[in-house]
N, CA, C, O and the ligand as a Tripos MOL2 file, in Angstrom:
@<TRIPOS>MOLECULE
protein
  233   231    59     0     0
PROTEIN
NO_CHARGES

@<TRIPOS>ATOM
      1 N         150.0590   94.1080   79.0730 N.3       1 MET1
      2 CA        149.6860   94.6390   77.7670 C.3       1 MET1
      3 C         150.5080   95.8840   77.4370 C.2       1 MET1
      4 O         150.6890   96.7790   78.2630 O.2       1 MET1
      5 N         150.9900   95.9040   76.2110 N.am      2 ILE2
      6 CA        151.8030   97.0380   75.7800 C.3       2 ILE2
      7 C         150.9020   98.2040   75.4020 C.2       2 ILE2
      8 O         149.9160   98.0480   74.6810 O.2       2 ILE2
      9 N         151.2640   99.3660   75.9060 N.am      3 LYS3
     10 CA        150.4960  100.5560   75.5380 C.3       3 LYS3
     11 C         151.0630  101.1350   74.2550 C.2       3 LYS3
     12 O         152.2400  101.4850   74.1630 O.2       3 LYS3
     13 N         150.1920  101.2210   73.2830 N.am      4 LEU4
     14 CA        150.6350  101.7520   71.9980 C.3       4 LEU4
     15 C         150.5290  103.2640   71.9740 C.2       4 LEU4
     16 O         149.6200  103.8610   72.5510 O.2       4 LEU4
     17 N         151.4700  103.8480   71.3010 N.am      5 ARG5
     18 CA        151.5050  105.2940   71.1660 C.3       5 ARG5
     19 C         151.3330  105.6690   69.7020 C.2       5 ARG5
     20 O         151.4410  104.8200   68.8180 O.2       5 ARG5
     21 N         151.0710  106.9160   69.4560 N.am      6 ALA6
     22 CA        150.9280  107.3720   68.0700 C.3       6 ALA6
     23 C         151.7790  108.6130   67.8460 C.2       6 ALA6
     24 O         151.8580  109.5000   68.6960 O.2       6 ALA6
     25 N         152.4110  108.6500   66.6830 N.am      7 CYS7
     26 CA        153.2600  109.7880   66.3320 C.3       7 CYS7
     27 C         152.4040  111.0050   65.9980 C.2       7 CYS7
     28 O         151.4220  110.9030   65.2640 O.2       7 CYS7
     29 N         152.7830  112.1410   66.5390 N.am      8 ARG8
     30 CA        152.0280  113.3800   66.3150 C.3       8 ARG8
     31 C         152.1840  113.8730   64.8800 C.2       8 ARG8
     32 O         151.3130  114.5650   64.3540 O.2       8 ARG8
     33 N         153.2770  113.5170   64.2660 N.am      9 VAL9
     34 CA        153.5680  114.0350   62.9300 C.3       9 VAL9
     35 C         152.9610  113.1380   61.8440 C.2       9 VAL9
     36 O         152.1860  113.6140   61.0150 O.2       9 VAL9
     37 N         153.3030  111.8600   61.8430 N.am     10 CYS10
     38 CA        152.8360  110.9960   60.7520 C.3      10 CYS10
     39 C         151.6660  110.1050   61.1570 C.2      10 CYS10
     40 O         151.1020  109.4080   60.3140 O.2      10 CYS10
     41 N         151.2930  110.1180   62.4400 N.am     11 LYS11
     42 CA        150.1550  109.3510   62.9620 C.3      11 LYS11
     43 C         150.3900  107.8360   62.9920 C.2      11 LYS11
     44 O         149.4400  107.0690   63.1530 O.2      11 LYS11
     45 N         151.6120  107.4110   62.8410 N.am     12 ARG12
     46 CA        151.9010  105.9900   62.8700 C.3      12 ARG12
     47 C         151.7780  105.4700   64.2970 C.2      12 ARG12
     48 O         152.2070  106.1250   65.2470 O.2      12 ARG12
     49 N         151.1930  104.2930   64.4350 N.am     13 VAL13
     50 CA        151.0690  103.6780   65.7500 C.3      13 VAL13
     51 C         152.3430  102.9010   66.0400 C.2      13 VAL13
     52 O         152.7810  102.0800   65.2330 O.2      13 VAL13
     53 N         152.9260  103.1650   67.1860 N.am     14 THR14
     54 CA        154.2040  102.5760   67.5240 C.3      14 THR14
     55 C         154.3480  102.3710   69.0240 C.2      14 THR14
     56 O         153.5820  102.9250   69.8120 O.2      14 THR14
     57 N         155.3300  101.5750   69.4130 N.am     15 GLU15
     58 CA        155.6340  101.4080   70.8330 C.3      15 GLU15
     59 C         156.7420  102.3630   71.2400 C.2      15 GLU15
     60 O         157.0170  102.5360   72.4280 O.2      15 GLU15
     61 N         157.3740  102.9790   70.2610 N.am     16 ASP16
     62 CA        158.5030  103.8740   70.5420 C.3      16 ASP16
     63 C         158.0480  105.2140   71.1080 C.2      16 ASP16
     64 O         156.9360  105.6770   70.8560 O.2      16 ASP16
     65 N         158.9420  105.8170   71.8780 N.am     17 LEU17
     66 CA        158.6340  107.1220   72.4730 C.3      17 LEU17
     67 C         158.8160  108.2490   71.4710 C.2      17 LEU17
     68 O         158.2520  109.3330   71.6260 O.2      17 LEU17
     69 N         159.6070  107.9810   70.4470 N.am     18 LYS18
     70 CA        159.8510  109.0010   69.4270 C.3      18 LYS18
     71 C         159.6820  108.3980   68.0490 C.2      18 LYS18
     72 O         160.1020  107.2690   67.7920 O.2      18 LYS18
     73 N         159.0670  109.1590   67.1710 N.am     19 CYS19
     74 CA        159.0160  108.7680   65.7550 C.3      19 CYS19
     75 C         159.5670  109.9550   64.9900 C.2      19 CYS19
     76 O         160.7670  110.2210   65.0470 O.2      19 CYS19
     77 N         158.6990  110.6840   64.2640 N.am     20 HIS20
     78 CA        159.1520  111.9160   63.6110 C.3      20 HIS20
     79 C         159.1660  113.0480   64.6210 C.2      20 HIS20
     80 O         159.8350  114.0660   64.4450 O.2      20 HIS20
     81 N         158.4280  112.8430   65.6530 N.am     21 GLY21
     82 CA        158.3690  113.7970   66.7500 C.3      21 GLY21
     83 C         157.9630  113.0130   67.9840 C.2      21 GLY21
     84 O         158.2200  111.8120   68.0630 O.2      21 GLY21
     85 N         157.3530  113.6520   68.9180 N.am     22 ASP22
     86 CA        156.8830  112.9500   70.1020 C.3      22 ASP22
     87 C         155.7220  112.0260   69.7550 C.2      22 ASP22
     88 O         154.9190  112.3220   68.8710 O.2      22 ASP22
     89 N         155.6460  110.9100   70.4610 N.am     23 THR23
     90 CA        154.4890  110.0290   70.3260 C.3      23 THR23
     91 C         153.6360  110.1960   71.5810 C.2      23 THR23
     92 O         154.1520  110.4390   72.6720 O.2      23 THR23
     93 N         152.3320  110.0620   71.4050 N.am     24 VAL24
     94 CA        151.4220  110.2690   72.5300 C.3      24 VAL24
     95 C         150.5310  109.0580   72.7560 C.2      24 VAL24
     96 O         150.2790  108.2720   71.8420 O.2      24 VAL24
     97 N         150.0610  108.9220   73.9810 N.am     25 LEU25
     98 CA        149.1720  107.8130   74.3130 C.3      25 LEU25
     99 C         147.7200  108.1420   73.9980 C.2      25 LEU25
    100 O         146.8780  107.2490   73.8980 O.2      25 LEU25
    101 N         147.4350  109.4300   73.8440 N.am     26 GLU26
    102 CA        146.0550  109.8440   73.5690 C.3      26 GLU26
    103 C         145.7890  109.8820   72.0750 C.2      26 GLU26
    104 O         146.0470  110.8820   71.4070 O.2      26 GLU26
    105 N         145.2770  108.7930   71.5720 N.am     27 TRP27
    106 CA        144.9030  108.7500   70.1620 C.3      27 TRP27
    107 C         143.6700  107.8890   70.0060 C.2      27 TRP27
    108 O         143.3650  107.0360   70.8390 O.2      27 TRP27
    109 N         142.9760  108.1390   68.9170 N.am     28 LYS28
    110 CA        141.7080  107.4460   68.6930 C.3      28 LYS28
    111 C         141.6340  106.8800   67.2880 C.2      28 LYS28
    112 O         142.1670  107.4510   66.3360 O.2      28 LYS28
    113 N         140.9770  105.7730   67.1840 N.am     29 GLY29
    114 CA        140.7640  105.1910   65.8780 C.3      29 GLY29
    115 C         141.9900  104.4300   65.4140 C.2      29 GLY29
    116 O         143.1230  104.8140   65.7070 O.2      29 GLY29
    117 N         141.7610  103.3800   64.7100 N.am     30 TYR30
    118 CA        142.8650  102.5450   64.2780 C.3      30 TYR30
    119 C         142.7350  102.2750   62.7900 C.2      30 TYR30
    120 O         141.6740  101.9050   62.2870 O.2      30 TYR30
    121 N         143.8340  102.4700   62.1180 N.am     31 LEU31
    122 CA        143.8180  102.3650   60.6700 C.3      31 LEU31
    123 C         144.9810  101.4900   60.2300 C.2      31 LEU31
    124 O         146.1360  101.7640   60.5550 O.2      31 LEU31
    125 N         144.6670  100.4430   59.4920 N.am     32 PHE32
    126 CA        145.7460   99.6200   58.9810 C.3      32 PHE32
    127 C         145.8110   99.7680   57.4720 C.2      32 PHE32
    128 O         144.9130   99.3420   56.7460 O.2      32 PHE32
    129 N         146.8790  100.3710   57.0230 N.am     33 ILE33
    130 CA        147.0480  100.5980   55.5890 C.3      33 ILE33
    131 C         147.9490   99.5060   55.0250 C.2      33 ILE33
    132 O         149.1190   99.3920   55.3910 O.2      33 ILE33
    133 N         147.3880   98.7200   54.1420 N.am     34 LEU34
    134 CA        148.1350   97.6080   53.5760 C.3      34 LEU34
    135 C         148.7150   97.9770   52.2050 C.2      34 LEU34
    136 O         149.8740   97.6870   51.9100 O.2      34 LEU34
    137 N         147.9040   98.6090   51.3930 N.am     35 GLN35
    138 CA        148.3550   99.0260   50.0610 C.3      35 GLN35
    139 C         148.0500  100.5080   49.8670 C.2      35 GLN35
    140 O         147.0100  100.8660   49.3140 O.2      35 GLN35
    141 N         148.9470  101.3550   50.3180 N.am     36 PRO36
    142 CA        148.7060  102.7950   50.2620 C.3      36 PRO36
    143 C         148.4460  103.3050   48.8490 C.2      36 PRO36
    144 O         147.7430  104.2990   48.6670 O.2      36 PRO36
    145 N         149.0080  102.6310   47.8500 N.am     37 GLN37
    146 CA        148.8080  103.0620   46.4650 C.3      37 GLN37
    147 C         147.3580  102.8960   46.0540 C.2      37 GLN37
    148 O         146.8470  103.6390   45.2160 O.2      37 GLN37
    149 N         146.7000  101.9110   46.6530 N.am     38 LYS38
    150 CA        145.3300  101.5960   46.2580 C.3      38 LYS38
    151 C         144.2870  102.1350   47.2290 C.2      38 LYS38
    152 O         143.0870  102.0650   46.9630 O.2      38 LYS38
    153 N         144.7430  102.6640   48.3370 N.am     39 SER39
    154 CA        143.8130  103.1280   49.3530 C.3      39 SER39
    155 C         143.4780  104.6100   49.1930 C.2      39 SER39
    156 O         144.3620  105.4660   49.1370 O.2      39 SER39
    157 N         142.1880  104.8820   49.1220 N.am     40 LEU40
    158 CA        141.7250  106.2580   49.0080 C.3      40 LEU40
    159 C         141.9830  107.0020   50.3160 C.2      40 LEU40
    160 O         142.3260  108.1840   50.3350 O.2      40 LEU40
    161 N         141.8050  106.2690   51.3920 N.am     41 LEU41
    162 CA        142.0150  106.8350   52.7220 C.3      41 LEU41
    163 C         143.4790  107.2260   52.9150 C.2      41 LEU41
    164 O         143.7910  108.2520   53.5190 O.2      41 LEU41
    165 N         144.3510  106.4000   52.3990 N.am     42 ALA42
    166 CA        145.7780  106.6740   52.5020 C.3      42 ALA42
    167 C         146.1470  107.9290   51.7310 C.2      42 ALA42
    168 O         146.9600  108.7360   52.1800 O.2      42 ALA42
    169 N         145.5430  108.0760   50.5760 N.am     43 LYS43
    170 CA        145.8010  109.2600   49.7600 C.3      43 LYS43
    171 C         145.3170  110.5140   50.4590 C.2      43 LYS43
    172 O         145.9800  111.5520   50.4510 O.2      43 LYS43
    173 N         144.1470  110.3940   51.0640 N.am     44 ARG44
    174 CA        143.5460  111.5280   51.7440 C.3      44 ARG44
    175 C         144.3650  111.9470   52.9570 C.2      44 ARG44
    176 O         144.4510  113.1320   53.2780 O.2      44 ARG44
    177 N         144.9570  110.9830   53.6210 N.am     45 THR45
    178 CA        145.7260  111.2920   54.8260 C.3      45 THR45
    179 C         147.2140  111.4590   54.5370 C.2      45 THR45
    180 O         148.0010  111.7830   55.4260 O.2      45 THR45
    181 N         147.5850  111.2330   53.2740 N.am     46 GLY46
    182 CA        148.9790  111.4190   52.8960 C.3      46 GLY46
    183 C         149.9040  110.2940   53.3210 C.2      46 GLY46
    184 O         151.1160  110.4810   53.4340 O.2      46 GLY46
    185 N         149.3260  109.1270   53.5540 N.am     47 ILE47
    186 CA        150.1170  107.9770   53.9790 C.3      47 ILE47
    187 C         150.7020  107.2770   52.7570 C.2      47 ILE47
    188 O         149.9850  107.0020   51.7950 O.2      47 ILE47
    189 N         151.9860  106.9900   52.7920 N.am     48 THR48
    190 CA        152.6200  106.3810   51.6290 C.3      48 THR48
    191 C         153.2250  105.0100   51.9270 C.2      48 THR48
    192 O         153.5840  104.2800   51.0030 O.2      48 THR48
    193 N         153.3400  104.6560   53.1940 N.am     49 THR49
    194 CA        153.9010  103.3500   53.5300 C.3      49 THR49
    195 C         152.8710  102.5090   54.2760 C.2      49 THR49
    196 O         152.0790  103.0370   55.0570 O.2      49 THR49
    197 N         152.8840  101.2010   54.0350 N.am     50 SER50
    198 CA        151.9430  100.3280   54.7110 C.3      50 SER50
    199 C         152.3590  100.1520   56.1650 C.2      50 SER50
    200 O         153.4610   99.7040   56.4800 O.2      50 SER50
    201 N         151.4310  100.5240   57.0280 N.am     51 ASP51
    202 CA        151.6950  100.4560   58.4590 C.3      51 ASP51
    203 C         150.3980  100.6620   59.2220 C.2      51 ASP51
    204 O         149.3200  100.7690   58.6380 O.2      51 ASP51
    205 N         150.5300  100.7140   60.5290 N.am     52 GLU52
    206 CA        149.3640  100.9650   61.3590 C.3      52 GLU52
    207 C         149.3330  102.4380   61.7460 C.2      52 GLU52
    208 O         150.3490  103.0190   62.1270 O.2      52 GLU52
    209 N         148.1520  103.0260   61.6410 N.am     53 TYR53
    210 CA        148.0360  104.4520   61.9190 C.3      53 TYR53
    211 C         146.8480  104.7510   62.8240 C.2      53 TYR53
    212 O         145.8660  104.0100   62.8720 O.2      53 TYR53
    213 N         146.9740  105.8500   63.5280 N.am     54 ALA54
    214 CA        145.8620  106.3490   64.3270 C.3      54 ALA54
    215 C         145.0860  107.3550   63.4980 C.2      54 ALA54
    216 O         145.6670  108.0910   62.7010 O.2      54 ALA54
    217 N         143.7820  107.3870   63.6850 N.am     55 ILE55
    218 CA        142.9770  108.3210   62.9110 C.3      55 ILE55
    219 C         143.0810  109.7270   63.5270 C.2      55 ILE55
    220 O         143.2440  110.7260   62.8260 O.2      55 ILE55
    221 N         142.9820  109.7640   64.8450 N.am     56 LYS56
    222 CA        143.0940  111.0560   65.5310 C.3      56 LYS56
    223 C         144.1690  110.9850   66.5940 C.2      56 LYS56
    224 O         144.1650  110.0980   67.4470 O.2      56 LYS56
    225 N         145.0890  111.9310   66.5290 N.am     57 VAL57
    226 CA        146.1370  112.0170   67.5380 C.3      57 VAL57
    227 C         146.0080  113.3730   68.2380 C.2      57 VAL57
    228 O         145.9510  114.4170   67.5890 O.2      57 VAL57
    229 N         145.9630  113.3390   69.5540 N.am     58 ARG58
    230 CA        145.8010  114.5840   70.2740 C.3      58 ARG58
    231 C         147.1380  115.2840   70.4360 C.2      58 ARG58
    232 O         147.2030  116.3630   71.0250 O.2      58 ARG58
    233 ZN        156.1940  109.6170   62.7660 Zn       59 ZN59
@<TRIPOS>BOND
     1     1     2 1
     2     2     3 1
     3     3     4 2
     4     3     5 am
     5     5     6 1
     6     6     7 1
     7     7     8 2
     8     7     9 am
     9     9    10 1
    10    10    11 1
    11    11    12 2
    12    11    13 am
    13    13    14 1
    14    14    15 1
    15    15    16 2
    16    15    17 am
    17    17    18 1
    18    18    19 1
    19    19    20 2
    20    19    21 am
    21    21    22 1
    22    22    23 1
    23    23    24 2
    24    23    25 am
    25    25    26 1
    26    26    27 1
    27    27    28 2
    28    27    29 am
    29    29    30 1
    30    30    31 1
    31    31    32 2
    32    31    33 am
    33    33    34 1
    34    34    35 1
    35    35    36 2
    36    35    37 am
    37    37    38 1
    38    38    39 1
    39    39    40 2
    40    39    41 am
    41    41    42 1
    42    42    43 1
    43    43    44 2
    44    43    45 am
    45    45    46 1
    46    46    47 1
    47    47    48 2
    48    47    49 am
    49    49    50 1
    50    50    51 1
    51    51    52 2
    52    51    53 am
    53    53    54 1
    54    54    55 1
    55    55    56 2
    56    55    57 am
    57    57    58 1
    58    58    59 1
    59    59    60 2
    60    59    61 am
    61    61    62 1
    62    62    63 1
    63    63    64 2
    64    63    65 am
    65    65    66 1
    66    66    67 1
    67    67    68 2
    68    67    69 am
    69    69    70 1
    70    70    71 1
    71    71    72 2
    72    71    73 am
    73    73    74 1
    74    74    75 1
    75    75    76 2
    76    75    77 am
    77    77    78 1
    78    78    79 1
    79    79    80 2
    80    79    81 am
    81    81    82 1
    82    82    83 1
    83    83    84 2
    84    83    85 am
    85    85    86 1
    86    86    87 1
    87    87    88 2
    88    87    89 am
    89    89    90 1
    90    90    91 1
    91    91    92 2
    92    91    93 am
    93    93    94 1
    94    94    95 1
    95    95    96 2
    96    95    97 am
    97    97    98 1
    98    98    99 1
    99    99   100 2
   100    99   101 am
   101   101   102 1
   102   102   103 1
   103   103   104 2
   104   103   105 am
   105   105   106 1
   106   106   107 1
   107   107   108 2
   108   107   109 am
   109   109   110 1
   110   110   111 1
   111   111   112 2
   112   111   113 am
   113   113   114 1
   114   114   115 1
   115   115   116 2
   116   115   117 am
   117   117   118 1
   118   118   119 1
   119   119   120 2
   120   119   121 am
   121   121   122 1
   122   122   123 1
   123   123   124 2
   124   123   125 am
   125   125   126 1
   126   126   127 1
   127   127   128 2
   128   127   129 am
   129   129   130 1
   130   130   131 1
   131   131   132 2
   132   131   133 am
   133   133   134 1
   134   134   135 1
   135   135   136 2
   136   135   137 am
   137   137   138 1
   138   138   139 1
   139   139   140 2
   140   139   141 am
   141   141   142 1
   142   142   143 1
   143   143   144 2
   144   143   145 am
   145   145   146 1
   146   146   147 1
   147   147   148 2
   148   147   149 am
   149   149   150 1
   150   150   151 1
   151   151   152 2
   152   151   153 am
   153   153   154 1
   154   154   155 1
   155   155   156 2
   156   155   157 am
   157   157   158 1
   158   158   159 1
   159   159   160 2
   160   159   161 am
   161   161   162 1
   162   162   163 1
   163   163   164 2
   164   163   165 am
   165   165   166 1
   166   166   167 1
   167   167   168 2
   168   167   169 am
   169   169   170 1
   170   170   171 1
   171   171   172 2
   172   171   173 am
   173   173   174 1
   174   174   175 1
   175   175   176 2
   176   175   177 am
   177   177   178 1
   178   178   179 1
   179   179   180 2
   180   179   181 am
   181   181   182 1
   182   182   183 1
   183   183   184 2
   184   183   185 am
   185   185   186 1
   186   186   187 1
   187   187   188 2
   188   187   189 am
   189   189   190 1
   190   190   191 1
   191   191   192 2
   192   191   193 am
   193   193   194 1
   194   194   195 1
   195   195   196 2
   196   195   197 am
   197   197   198 1
   198   198   199 1
   199   199   200 2
   200   199   201 am
   201   201   202 1
   202   202   203 1
   203   203   204 2
   204   203   205 am
   205   205   206 1
   206   206   207 1
   207   207   208 2
   208   207   209 am
   209   209   210 1
   210   210   211 1
   211   211   212 2
   212   211   213 am
   213   213   214 1
   214   214   215 1
   215   215   216 2
   216   215   217 am
   217   217   218 1
   218   218   219 1
   219   219   220 2
   220   219   221 am
   221   221   222 1
   222   222   223 1
   223   223   224 2
   224   223   225 am
   225   225   226 1
   226   226   227 1
   227   227   228 2
   228   227   229 am
   229   229   230 1
   230   230   231 1
   231   231   232 2
@<TRIPOS>SUBSTRUCTURE
     1 MET1         2 RESIDUE 1 A MET
     2 ILE2         6 RESIDUE 1 A ILE
     3 LYS3        10 RESIDUE 1 A LYS
     4 LEU4        14 RESIDUE 1 A LEU
     5 ARG5        18 RESIDUE 1 A ARG
     6 ALA6        22 RESIDUE 1 A ALA
     7 CYS7        26 RESIDUE 1 A CYS
     8 ARG8        30 RESIDUE 1 A ARG
     9 VAL9        34 RESIDUE 1 A VAL
    10 CYS10       38 RESIDUE 1 A CYS
    11 LYS11       42 RESIDUE 1 A LYS
    12 ARG12       46 RESIDUE 1 A ARG
    13 VAL13       50 RESIDUE 1 A VAL
    14 THR14       54 RESIDUE 1 A THR
    15 GLU15       58 RESIDUE 1 A GLU
    16 ASP16       62 RESIDUE 1 A ASP
    17 LEU17       66 RESIDUE 1 A LEU
    18 LYS18       70 RESIDUE 1 A LYS
    19 CYS19       74 RESIDUE 1 A CYS
    20 HIS20       78 RESIDUE 1 A HIS
    21 GLY21       82 RESIDUE 1 A GLY
    22 ASP22       86 RESIDUE 1 A ASP
    23 THR23       90 RESIDUE 1 A THR
    24 VAL24       94 RESIDUE 1 A VAL
    25 LEU25       98 RESIDUE 1 A LEU
    26 GLU26      102 RESIDUE 1 A GLU
    27 TRP27      106 RESIDUE 1 A TRP
    28 LYS28      110 RESIDUE 1 A LYS
    29 GLY29      114 RESIDUE 1 A GLY
    30 TYR30      118 RESIDUE 1 A TYR
    31 LEU31      122 RESIDUE 1 A LEU
    32 PHE32      126 RESIDUE 1 A PHE
    33 ILE33      130 RESIDUE 1 A ILE
    34 LEU34      134 RESIDUE 1 A LEU
    35 GLN35      138 RESIDUE 1 A GLN
    36 PRO36      142 RESIDUE 1 A PRO
    37 GLN37      146 RESIDUE 1 A GLN
    38 LYS38      150 RESIDUE 1 A LYS
    39 SER39      154 RESIDUE 1 A SER
    40 LEU40      158 RESIDUE 1 A LEU
    41 LEU41      162 RESIDUE 1 A LEU
    42 ALA42      166 RESIDUE 1 A ALA
    43 LYS43      170 RESIDUE 1 A LYS
    44 ARG44      174 RESIDUE 1 A ARG
    45 THR45      178 RESIDUE 1 A THR
    46 GLY46      182 RESIDUE 1 A GLY
    47 ILE47      186 RESIDUE 1 A ILE
    48 THR48      190 RESIDUE 1 A THR
    49 THR49      194 RESIDUE 1 A THR
    50 SER50      198 RESIDUE 1 A SER
    51 ASP51      202 RESIDUE 1 A ASP
    52 GLU52      206 RESIDUE 1 A GLU
    53 TYR53      210 RESIDUE 1 A TYR
    54 ALA54      214 RESIDUE 1 A ALA
    55 ILE55      218 RESIDUE 1 A ILE
    56 LYS56      222 RESIDUE 1 A LYS
    57 VAL57      226 RESIDUE 1 A VAL
    58 ARG58      230 RESIDUE 1 A ARG
    59 ZN59       233 GROUP 0 **** ****
C-alpha cells in the first residue's frame, strides 16, 4: 500500500516528497474537491483546483 503524503503549504494529498514545500505523512481528514468554483469548503480553504486534499496537516 502506498503511503500518501500531504503538502504543508497547499494541503494537497500526493505521493510526492515535495509539492509547494515539504509533504508530510501526518495528516488527517480527506477532502476531494471536484468543482472548486461551486464548493463552499473550497472557497473557505482557498482551494482553486480540483484535487484531493487533507483537512489537517501537521
Ligand atoms: Zn503543495
